[in-house]
C-alpha positions as a LaTeX table, in Angstrom:
\begin{tabular}{lrrr}
\hline
Residue & $x$ (\AA) & $y$ (\AA) & $z$ (\AA) \\
\hline
Unk1 & $-29.04$ & $-55.81$ & 20.25 \\
Unk2 & $-30.97$ & $-52.62$ & 21.10 \\
Unk3 & $-29.07$ & $-52.29$ & 24.39 \\
Unk4 & $-25.76$ & $-52.48$ & 22.51 \\
Unk5 & $-26.86$ & $-49.77$ & 20.03 \\
Unk6 & $-27.99$ & $-47.50$ & 22.87 \\
Unk7 & $-24.72$ & $-48.09$ & 24.75 \\
Unk8 & $-22.67$ & $-47.36$ & 21.62 \\
Unk9 & $-24.60$ & $-44.17$ & 20.90 \\
Unk10 & $-24.19$ & $-43.02$ & 24.51 \\
Unk11 & $-20.44$ & $-43.75$ & 24.44 \\
Unk12 & $-20.05$ & $-41.84$ & 21.18 \\
Unk13 & $-21.98$ & $-38.85$ & 22.53 \\
Unk14 & $-19.87$ & $-38.79$ & 25.69 \\
Unk15 & $-16.64$ & $-39.07$ & 23.72 \\
Unk16 & $-17.60$ & $-36.20$ & 21.44 \\
Unk17 & $-18.65$ & $-34.05$ & 24.39 \\
Unk18 & $-15.37$ & $-34.69$ & 26.20 \\
Unk19 & $-13.32$ & $-34.05$ & 23.04 \\
Unk20 & $-15.21$ & $-30.82$ & 22.41 \\
Unk21 & $-14.49$ & $-29.65$ & 25.96 \\
Unk22 & $-10.79$ & $-30.48$ & 25.57 \\
Unk23 & $-10.51$ & $-28.53$ & 22.31 \\
Unk24 & $-12.45$ & $-25.58$ & 23.73 \\
Unk25 & $-9.82$ & $-25.11$ & 26.42 \\
Unk26 & $-6.99$ & $-24.84$ & 23.88 \\
Unk27 & $-6.46$ & $-21.26$ & 22.66 \\
Unk28 & $-6.43$ & $-20.71$ & 18.93 \\
Unk29 & $-2.98$ & $-19.50$ & 17.96 \\
Unk30 & $-2.14$ & $-17.88$ & 14.67 \\
Unk31 & 1.30 & $-16.68$ & 13.73 \\
Unk32 & 1.53 & $-12.90$ & 13.78 \\
Unk33 & 3.07 & $-12.96$ & 10.30 \\
Unk34 & 0.05 & $-14.78$ & 8.89 \\
Unk35 & $-2.32$ & $-12.14$ & 10.29 \\
Unk36 & $-0.18$ & $-9.37$ & 8.80 \\
Unk37 & $-0.14$ & $-11.12$ & 5.40 \\
Unk38 & $-3.93$ & $-11.49$ & 5.49 \\
Unk39 & $-4.38$ & $-7.81$ & 6.35 \\
Unk40 & $-1.99$ & $-6.75$ & 3.57 \\
Unk41 & $-3.75$ & $-8.96$ & 1.04 \\
Unk42 & $-7.13$ & $-7.55$ & 2.03 \\
Unk43 & $-5.81$ & $-4.01$ & 1.94 \\
Unk44 & $-4.11$ & $-4.52$ & $-1.44$ \\
Unk45 & $-7.29$ & $-6.03$ & $-2.87$ \\
Unk46 & $-9.35$ & $-3.11$ & $-1.56$ \\
Unk47 & $-6.87$ & $-0.57$ & $-2.98$ \\
Unk48 & $-6.85$ & $-2.28$ & $-6.40$ \\
Unk49 & $-10.64$ & $-2.37$ & $-6.51$ \\
Unk50 & $-10.97$ & 1.27 & $-5.44$ \\
Unk51 & $-8.38$ & 2.53 & $-7.94$ \\
Unk52 & $-9.95$ & 0.52 & $-10.76$ \\
Unk53 & $-13.47$ & 1.74 & $-9.96$ \\
Unk54 & $-12.31$ & 5.36 & $-9.76$ \\
Unk55 & $-10.53$ & 5.02 & $-13.12$ \\
Unk56 & $-13.66$ & 3.54 & $-14.67$ \\
Unk57 & $-15.83$ & 6.43 & $-13.48$ \\
Unk58 & $-13.42$ & 9.21 & $-14.48$ \\
Unk59 & $-14.38$ & 10.90 & $-17.73$ \\
Unk60 & $-11.66$ & 10.91 & $-20.38$ \\
Unk61 & $-9.74$ & 7.99 & $-18.87$ \\
Unk62 & $-9.76$ & 4.61 & $-20.66$ \\
Unk63 & $-10.36$ & 2.77 & $-17.38$ \\
Unk64 & $-11.16$ & $-0.53$ & $-19.05$ \\
Unk65 & $-7.75$ & $-0.48$ & $-20.77$ \\
Unk66 & $-5.70$ & 0.26 & $-17.63$ \\
Unk67 & $-4.56$ & $-2.68$ & $-15.53$ \\
Unk68 & $-4.17$ & $-2.06$ & $-11.79$ \\
Unk69 & $-2.02$ & $-4.19$ & $-9.46$ \\
Unk70 & $-1.19$ & $-3.51$ & $-5.82$ \\
Unk71 & 1.56 & $-5.03$ & $-3.71$ \\
Unk72 & 2.06 & $-3.86$ & $-0.11$ \\
Unk73 & 0.38 & $-0.54$ & $-0.87$ \\
Unk74 & 2.36 & 0.16 & $-4.06$ \\
Unk75 & 0.04 & 0.55 & $-7.06$ \\
Unk76 & 1.29 & $-0.35$ & $-10.54$ \\
Unk77 & $-0.61$ & 0.94 & $-13.56$ \\
Unk78 & $-0.14$ & $-0.58$ & $-17.01$ \\
Unk79 & $-1.90$ & $-0.68$ & $-20.34$ \\
Unk80 & $-1.72$ & $-2.30$ & $-23.73$ \\
Unk81 & $-3.16$ & 0.76 & $-25.47$ \\
Unk82 & $-1.55$ & 4.17 & $-25.59$ \\
Unk83 & $-2.76$ & 6.92 & $-23.29$ \\
Unk84 & $-2.04$ & 10.62 & $-23.43$ \\
Unk85 & 0.27 & 12.30 & $-20.92$ \\
Unk86 & $-2.79$ & 14.04 & $-19.43$ \\
Unk87 & $-4.59$ & 10.71 & $-19.00$ \\
Unk88 & $-1.46$ & 9.19 & $-17.46$ \\
Unk89 & $-1.13$ & 12.09 & $-15.01$ \\
Unk90 & $-4.82$ & 11.86 & $-14.08$ \\
Unk91 & $-4.61$ & 8.10 & $-13.55$ \\
Unk92 & $-1.58$ & 8.50 & $-11.27$ \\
Unk93 & $-3.30$ & 11.26 & $-9.27$ \\
Unk94 & $-6.42$ & 9.13 & $-8.86$ \\
Unk95 & $-4.33$ & 6.26 & $-7.51$ \\
Unk96 & $-2.30$ & 8.51 & $-5.18$ \\
Unk97 & $-5.48$ & 9.87 & $-3.58$ \\
Unk98 & $-6.70$ & 6.43 & $-2.45$ \\
Unk99 & $-6.32$ & 5.74 & 1.27 \\
Unk100 & $-3.54$ & 3.22 & 1.93 \\
Unk101 & $-1.57$ & 3.86 & $-1.27$ \\
Unk102 & 2.12 & 4.27 & $-0.47$ \\
Unk103 & 3.42 & 4.84 & $-4.01$ \\
Unk104 & 2.28 & 4.68 & $-7.63$ \\
Unk105 & 4.24 & 3.35 & $-10.60$ \\
Unk106 & 2.99 & 4.27 & $-14.06$ \\
Unk107 & 5.97 & 2.88 & $-15.95$ \\
Unk108 & 3.69 & 0.29 & $-17.56$ \\
Unk109 & 1.36 & 2.88 & $-19.07$ \\
Unk110 & 2.06 & 3.31 & $-22.78$ \\
Unk111 & 2.18 & 6.98 & $-23.68$ \\
Unk112 & 1.22 & 8.39 & $-27.09$ \\
\hline
\end{tabular}
């Protein structure tokens, strides 16, 4: 019985080694569109985070009340509370100055 167990273990080890070698020779292919989508998602997430953090640290801006969304480099700002025109202008300027931002929409910001 021990000889059978040793033979089975050896056969399994050889099979796994051969399978590993076969898979190692195959190149990993990823569709170019999937890579682009992943880069855009990462970039959009980074932009959203950066805009939000800059709004939170800007004096006179209700950063916790402003929602930030980014899609393909376009930042959308919205709020459920009213902001002044000066606050709206400042929020838009903050967003525009972030690297990677293509456009800013502040249509969702409620003005006083």
